[in-house]
FIMIRO-553870 format. One record per residue (C-alpha): x, y, z; chain; residue number from 0. Coordinates in steps of 0.5 Angstrom, whole numbers. Layout:
+-------+-------+-------+-------+------+
:    xx :    yy :    zz : lumfi : paba :
+-------+-------+-------+-------+------+
:     X :     Y :     Z :     A :  NUM :
...
+-------+-------+-------+-------+------+
//
This chain:
+-------+-------+-------+-------+------+
:    xx :    yy :    zz : lumfi : paba :
+-------+-------+-------+-------+------+
:   263 :   284 :   215 :     A :    0 :
:   258 :   279 :   218 :     A :    1 :
:   255 :   274 :   213 :     A :    2 :
:   248 :   271 :   215 :     A :    3 :
:   249 :   263 :   217 :     A :    4 :
:   243 :   262 :   212 :     A :    5 :
:   245 :   259 :   206 :     A :    6 :
:   241 :   257 :   200 :     A :    7 :
:   242 :   249 :   202 :     A :    8 :
:   240 :   251 :   209 :     A :    9 :
:   233 :   254 :   208 :     A :   10 :
:   227 :   249 :   210 :     A :   11 :
:   222 :   247 :   205 :     A :   12 :
:   221 :   242 :   201 :     A :   13 :
:   219 :   246 :   195 :     A :   14 :
:   227 :   249 :   195 :     A :   15 :
:   229 :   242 :   196 :     A :   16 :
:   225 :   240 :   190 :     A :   17 :
:   228 :   246 :   186 :     A :   18 :
:   235 :   244 :   187 :     A :   19 :
:   234 :   237 :   185 :     A :   20 :
:   234 :   238 :   177 :     A :   21 :
:   233 :   230 :   176 :     A :   22 :
:   227 :   230 :   180 :     A :   23 :
:   224 :   237 :   177 :     A :   24 :
:   226 :   234 :   170 :     A :   25 :
:   222 :   228 :   171 :     A :   26 :
:   216 :   231 :   174 :     A :   27 :
:   216 :   236 :   168 :     A :   28 :
:   216 :   230 :   163 :     A :   29 :
:   211 :   226 :   167 :     A :   30 :
:   206 :   232 :   167 :     A :   31 :
:   207 :   233 :   159 :     A :   32 :
:   205 :   226 :   159 :     A :   33 :
:   199 :   227 :   163 :     A :   34 :
:   197 :   233 :   159 :     A :   35 :
:   197 :   229 :   153 :     A :   36 :
:   193 :   224 :   156 :     A :   37 :
:   188 :   229 :   159 :     A :   38 :
:   187 :   234 :   153 :     A :   39 :
:   188 :   229 :   147 :     A :   40 :
:   181 :   231 :   144 :     A :   41 :
:   184 :   238 :   144 :     A :   42 :
:   191 :   237 :   142 :     A :   43 :
:   190 :   232 :   137 :     A :   44 :
:   189 :   235 :   130 :     A :   45 :
:   185 :   229 :   127 :     A :   46 :
:   181 :   223 :   129 :     A :   47 :
:   186 :   218 :   131 :     A :   48 :
:   182 :   213 :   127 :     A :   49 :
:   180 :   216 :   121 :     A :   50 :
:   183 :   213 :   115 :     A :   51 :
:   185 :   217 :   109 :     A :   52 :
:   188 :   212 :   104 :     A :   53 :
:   190 :   218 :    99 :     A :   54 :
:   195 :   220 :   104 :     A :   55 :
:   198 :   214 :   106 :     A :   56 :
:   205 :   214 :   108 :     A :   57 :
:   206 :   221 :   108 :     A :   58 :
:   212 :   224 :   110 :     A :   59 :
:   212 :   229 :   116 :     A :   60 :
:   209 :   236 :   113 :     A :   61 :
:   205 :   242 :   114 :     A :   62 :
:   199 :   238 :   114 :     A :   63 :
:   201 :   232 :   118 :     A :   64 :
:   207 :   234 :   122 :     A :   65 :
:   209 :   227 :   124 :     A :   66 :
:   207 :   224 :   117 :     A :   67 :
:   201 :   218 :   116 :     A :   68 :
:   201 :   211 :   117 :     A :   69 :
:   199 :   205 :   112 :     A :   70 :
:   192 :   207 :   113 :     A :   71 :
:   193 :   215 :   112 :     A :   72 :
:   192 :   216 :   120 :     A :   73 :
:   195 :   222 :   123 :     A :   74 :
:   201 :   220 :   127 :     A :   75 :
:   201 :   226 :   131 :     A :   76 :
:   194 :   224 :   133 :     A :   77 :
:   195 :   217 :   134 :     A :   78 :
:   201 :   219 :   138 :     A :   79 :
:   197 :   223 :   143 :     A :   80 :
:   192 :   219 :   144 :     A :   81 :
:   196 :   213 :   145 :     A :   82 :
:   198 :   216 :   151 :     A :   83 :
:   192 :   214 :   155 :     A :   84 :
:   192 :   207 :   154 :     A :   85 :
:   199 :   207 :   156 :     A :   86 :
:   198 :   211 :   162 :     A :   87 :
:   192 :   207 :   164 :     A :   88 :
:   196 :   200 :   163 :     A :   89 :
:   202 :   202 :   168 :     A :   90 :
:   197 :   205 :   173 :     A :   91 :
:   193 :   198 :   173 :     A :   92 :
:   199 :   194 :   174 :     A :   93 :
:   202 :   199 :   180 :     A :   94 :
:   195 :   198 :   183 :     A :   95 :
:   195 :   191 :   183 :     A :   96 :
:   203 :   189 :   184 :     A :   97 :
:   204 :   194 :   190 :     A :   98 :
:   199 :   192 :   194 :     A :   99 :
:   200 :   185 :   193 :     A :  100 :
:   208 :   185 :   194 :     A :  101 :
:   207 :   189 :   200 :     A :  102 :
:   202 :   184 :   203 :     A :  103 :
:   207 :   178 :   202 :     A :  104 :
:   213 :   182 :   204 :     A :  105 :
:   211 :   185 :   210 :     A :  106 :
:   207 :   178 :   212 :     A :  107 :
:   214 :   175 :   211 :     A :  108 :
:   218 :   180 :   215 :     A :  109 :
:   214 :   180 :   221 :     A :  110 :
:   211 :   173 :   222 :     A :  111 :
:   218 :   170 :   220 :     A :  112 :
:   219 :   163 :   221 :     A :  113 :
:   216 :   158 :   216 :     A :  114 :
:   211 :   163 :   214 :     A :  115 :
:   217 :   167 :   211 :     A :  116 :
:   221 :   161 :   208 :     A :  117 :
:   215 :   159 :   204 :     A :  118 :
:   213 :   166 :   202 :     A :  119 :
:   220 :   168 :   200 :     A :  120 :
:   221 :   161 :   196 :     A :  121 :
:   214 :   163 :   192 :     A :  122 :
:   217 :   170 :   191 :     A :  123 :
:   224 :   167 :   189 :     A :  124 :
:   220 :   162 :   184 :     A :  125 :
:   217 :   168 :   181 :     A :  126 :
:   223 :   172 :   180 :     A :  127 :
:   227 :   167 :   177 :     A :  128 :
:   222 :   167 :   171 :     A :  129 :
:   223 :   171 :   165 :     A :  130 :
:   217 :   176 :   166 :     A :  131 :
:   216 :   178 :   159 :     A :  132 :
:   215 :   170 :   157 :     A :  133 :
:   210 :   169 :   163 :     A :  134 :
:   206 :   175 :   161 :     A :  135 :
:   206 :   173 :   154 :     A :  136 :
:   204 :   166 :   156 :     A :  137 :
:   198 :   169 :   161 :     A :  138 :
:   196 :   174 :   155 :     A :  139 :
:   195 :   168 :   150 :     A :  140 :
:   191 :   164 :   155 :     A :  141 :
:   187 :   170 :   158 :     A :  142 :
:   186 :   173 :   151 :     A :  143 :
:   189 :   180 :   149 :     A :  144 :
:   186 :   186 :   151 :     A :  145 :
:   188 :   192 :   156 :     A :  146 :
:   186 :   189 :   163 :     A :  147 :
:   189 :   182 :   161 :     A :  148 :
:   195 :   185 :   159 :     A :  149 :
:   195 :   189 :   166 :     A :  150 :
:   194 :   183 :   170 :     A :  151 :
:   199 :   179 :   166 :     A :  152 :
:   205 :   184 :   167 :     A :  153 :
:   202 :   185 :   175 :     A :  154 :
:   203 :   178 :   176 :     A :  155 :
:   210 :   178 :   174 :     A :  156 :
:   212 :   185 :   177 :     A :  157 :
:   210 :   184 :   185 :     A :  158 :
:   216 :   180 :   187 :     A :  159 :
:   221 :   186 :   187 :     A :  160 :
:   216 :   190 :   192 :     A :  161 :
:   215 :   184 :   196 :     A :  162 :
:   223 :   183 :   197 :     A :  163 :
:   224 :   190 :   199 :     A :  164 :
:   218 :   191 :   204 :     A :  165 :
:   221 :   184 :   207 :     A :  166 :
:   228 :   187 :   208 :     A :  167 :
:   225 :   194 :   211 :     A :  168 :
:   220 :   190 :   215 :     A :  169 :
:   226 :   186 :   218 :     A :  170 :
:   230 :   192 :   220 :     A :  171 :
:   224 :   195 :   223 :     A :  172 :
:   222 :   189 :   227 :     A :  173 :
:   226 :   190 :   233 :     A :  174 :
:   226 :   197 :   233 :     A :  175 :
:   224 :   202 :   239 :     A :  176 :
:   219 :   204 :   235 :     A :  177 :
:   215 :   198 :   234 :     A :  178 :
:   217 :   196 :   241 :     A :  179 :
:   214 :   202 :   244 :     A :  180 :
:   207 :   200 :   240 :     A :  181 :
:   207 :   193 :   243 :     A :  182 :
:   208 :   196 :   250 :     A :  183 :
:   201 :   200 :   248 :     A :  184 :
:   198 :   193 :   246 :     A :  185 :
:   198 :   194 :   239 :     A :  186 :
:   200 :   187 :   236 :     A :  187 :
:   198 :   183 :   230 :     A :  188 :
:   195 :   186 :   224 :     A :  189 :
:   194 :   193 :   227 :     A :  190 :
:   201 :   193 :   228 :     A :  191 :
:   203 :   190 :   221 :     A :  192 :
:   198 :   195 :   217 :     A :  193 :
:   198 :   201 :   222 :     A :  194 :
:   205 :   202 :   223 :     A :  195 :
:   210 :   198 :   219 :     A :  196 :
:   206 :   199 :   212 :     A :  197 :
:   206 :   207 :   213 :     A :  198 :
:   214 :   206 :   213 :     A :  199 :
:   215 :   201 :   208 :     A :  200 :
:   210 :   205 :   203 :     A :  201 :
:   215 :   211 :   201 :     A :  202 :
:   220 :   205 :   199 :     A :  203 :
:   215 :   202 :   195 :     A :  204 :
:   213 :   208 :   191 :     A :  205 :
:   220 :   210 :   189 :     A :  206 :
:   221 :   202 :   187 :     A :  207 :
:   214 :   203 :   183 :     A :  208 :
:   217 :   210 :   179 :     A :  209 :
:   223 :   206 :   178 :     A :  210 :
:   220 :   200 :   175 :     A :  211 :
:   215 :   204 :   171 :     A :  212 :
:   220 :   205 :   165 :     A :  213 :
:   221 :   197 :   164 :     A :  214 :
:   213 :   196 :   165 :     A :  215 :
:   212 :   201 :   159 :     A :  216 :
:   217 :   197 :   155 :     A :  217 :
:   214 :   191 :   157 :     A :  218 :
:   207 :   193 :   155 :     A :  219 :
:   210 :   196 :   148 :     A :  220 :
:   213 :   189 :   147 :     A :  221 :
:   206 :   186 :   148 :     A :  222 :
:   203 :   191 :   143 :     A :  223 :
:   209 :   190 :   138 :     A :  224 :
:   207 :   182 :   139 :     A :  225 :
:   199 :   183 :   138 :     A :  226 :
:   198 :   181 :   145 :     A :  227 :
:   196 :   188 :   148 :     A :  228 :
:   191 :   193 :   146 :     A :  229 :
:   188 :   191 :   140 :     A :  230 :
:   187 :   196 :   134 :     A :  231 :
:   184 :   201 :   132 :     A :  232 :
:   185 :   204 :   139 :     A :  233 :
:   192 :   208 :   138 :     A :  234 :
:   198 :   204 :   142 :     A :  235 :
:   205 :   205 :   141 :     A :  236 :
:   207 :   198 :   141 :     A :  237 :
:   202 :   196 :   136 :     A :  238 :
:   204 :   203 :   132 :     A :  239 :
:   212 :   200 :   132 :     A :  240 :
:   210 :   194 :   130 :     A :  241 :
:   206 :   197 :   124 :     A :  242 :
:   212 :   201 :   122 :     A :  243 :
:   217 :   196 :   122 :     A :  244 :
:   214 :   193 :   116 :     A :  245 :
:   216 :   199 :   112 :     A :  246 :
:   222 :   202 :   116 :     A :  247 :
:   227 :   202 :   111 :     A :  248 :
:   222 :   207 :   106 :     A :  249 :
:   218 :   210 :   111 :     A :  250 :
:   222 :   210 :   117 :     A :  251 :
:   218 :   215 :   121 :     A :  252 :
:   212 :   211 :   122 :     A :  253 :
:   216 :   206 :   127 :     A :  254 :
:   221 :   212 :   129 :     A :  255 :
:   215 :   216 :   132 :     A :  256 :
:   212 :   211 :   137 :     A :  257 :
:   219 :   209 :   139 :     A :  258 :
:   221 :   216 :   141 :     A :  259 :
:   214 :   216 :   145 :     A :  260 :
:   216 :   210 :   149 :     A :  261 :
:   223 :   212 :   150 :     A :  262 :
:   220 :   219 :   152 :     A :  263 :
:   216 :   216 :   157 :     A :  264 :
:   221 :   211 :   160 :     A :  265 :
:   226 :   216 :   161 :     A :  266 :
:   221 :   221 :   164 :     A :  267 :
:   219 :   215 :   170 :     A :  268 :
:   226 :   213 :   170 :     A :  269 :
:   228 :   220 :   172 :     A :  270 :
:   222 :   221 :   177 :     A :  271 :
:   224 :   215 :   180 :     A :  272 :
:   231 :   217 :   181 :     A :  273 :
:   230 :   223 :   183 :     A :  274 :
:   225 :   221 :   189 :     A :  275 :
:   230 :   216 :   191 :     A :  276 :
:   235 :   221 :   192 :     A :  277 :
:   230 :   226 :   196 :     A :  278 :
:   228 :   220 :   200 :     A :  279 :
:   235 :   218 :   202 :     A :  280 :
:   237 :   221 :   208 :     A :  281 :
:   244 :   220 :   206 :     A :  282 :
:   243 :   226 :   201 :     A :  283 :
:   240 :   231 :   206 :     A :  284 :
:   247 :   234 :   207 :     A :  285 :
+-------+-------+-------+-------+------+
//
């Protein structure tokens, strides 16, 4: 009996490959849950996240308050849902600031070489040697707490990883036949850097960004925990953990609920980044 040579693993199409990549699929589902929570917060939240009801403060999970209430009687489920918004906005701002800066430095260093490369890479090494959270705290203390200042501070310490990766990819591409053909057509300088090298470095930067999001979320939560992030009464997971830590031995759910949300978000982006890396790695095609 003759069987068809076409198997499940040889069928073309990106959707089939995504279905086979369970890590990426699970990560995307979890990210979709976060995005849906942020976009549909007014619909999903059962209460006003900032409404205080001192008569029901520190209530355990119940039928009326599924995840309990905090020290001001605010519904934890509502604050958890609304807390998705500033968290996703913060990490989006960080990536929008860090990725372009890192790509610019890395591509310039790899393409120009010589003294330019040494200077740019030594600056990058200096930033890499600094403890990122400590530097971010110092910057936020100088600029003042808030969403934008927190994003600037964390982006200031996040770009070196993108710079080193894009520099390594540019060095590998600099003597490639692809760029040699572009030079033969008279394409040089900035046009070559941003028209030909940048598109090839961008997928790696996207994967690096997805893998970095878990750490960025933890750093953002750390700023909120120390009172340097998003300010009350806006719902923020790090601030919620800080408030719950004061009563963690008696009312454990106040800190456990936002802590679980931070874990969920970090895991979602780590799985997504890991899955993207496997999909974009040519060694995993077979």
